[in-house]
N, C-alpha and C positions, 0 to 999 in steps of 0.2 A: 917432740918436733915431728909427729907423724911419721916417723920412721926414715925421714930425708935428714941426712947429715949435712950441716951448713957447708962443710968443706966441698961436697959433691953437688950442692944446688948450682942450678944455672948452666949445667953442661949438657942438657940434653934435648933429645928429640926422640919421641917414641909413637908407635902406633898403639892403638887399644880398640876395644869394642864395648859398648855400654848397651846391653839389649841389642836392639836392631841397628844402633848408631855406631858408625864408623868414626873414630876419634883420631885426630893427630895432636899429641901433646908437644909443643916447642916452647922453650924457655924465652926464646926471642923471636919477634916476628920476622926477623932477618933470615931465619931458618926456614921460611916457606919456600916450597917447591911446587912446580906446576902440576904434580900428581896428587896434590893435595885438594885439587878442585873437587867440589861436590861433598867434601868430608866437614864435619865439625872441627874446627881447628881451635884448641884451647892454648893460649899464650900466657907467657908471664908477663909480657910487655904492658905498658900504659897504652891507653887508647887514644892517644893524641893524633893529631893531623899527621905528623911524620910516619907513626905507626900504620895508619890508614893507607898511606901511599904503597907500603910494601904489600898491605893486604889487598887492595884494588887490582893488583896484578893477578891474582889467583881467585877466582870465583868460588869460594868455599860455600858450604851450606850455611855455616854460621861461623863468625869468629867471637871469640871470648878474649877479653883484655882485662886488666886490672885498672881501675879507676884512679889509682894513684893519688887518692884524696881528693880528686876532681879539680881543684886549685883554681886559679884566677881564671875568670872567663870560661870556666868549663874545660880548661886546657887538657885535663886528664881524660876527658871524654869526648873531646870535639870531633875526634876522627869517626865515631859512630855516625855523626850526620853526614859526613863526607861519604861513608860507605852506603848509607841510606839512598843517596842521590844516585848512586851507581846500582840500586837494587840489591845490595849485599847485606844480609841479616848480621847484626853485631849486638854484642851486649858487653857489660862490664861487671866485675864483681868488686867488692867493697875492700879497699885496701886494707881495712883492719879485720878482715876475715881471711885473707890469703896473701902470702908474701909475694911481693913484687919481684918478677924474675923467675918464678917457680910456677910453670904450668901444673905440674902435678898437685901442688897445694891448692891451686885454683879449682881444679876439679874435685879434691877431696873435701874442701872446707869453704870452699868461695859461696857467698851469698850475693846474688844479682842485685846490683845498685842502679843500673841504667840499662835500657833496651832501645834500640832504633825501632822504627815502624815495621821494616821486614821482620825483625826478630819477634816483635810483638804479635805479628801475623803468623808466626810459627808457633806461639802460644807461651812465649817467655814472658815472666812476671817479675817485676822489682820486689825484693824482700823475701824471696824462696831461695833455697839452696840450689845452686847450679846443678849439682850431680843429679838431684831428685827431678829437676825439670828435663835434663837431656836424657834420663832414663825412660821418659815417655815420650820424648820427641819423634820416635820411629813408629810410634802406634796411630 
């Protein structure tokens, strides 16, 4: 399980660095803080509209969500469009590549399944590993 015990999953928030990129890993978007502005925020949350409401309150450099299977009328990633309208970069990783609710697993194993226009402008692409793309984001 990638070194993460299922009993401790979903409990955390931590800061990290990947190359020149400042990361914040939060298992739930409800853990977002004002001091996360300008950082890459990897969440374990779905990318729906309700999650985007929390994200829109803090202008991160990039938000990463789980696509939660995308679902009916793109509900699992609909928040990416809302964030794009606010000028905030956001992407989602595929639900079958990273566990929902675990930001660490999204970073370690996630493959990007959706990007909004501001995230595409940063150079993010669908079909590539999230970690690899973030590693070169600061260059």
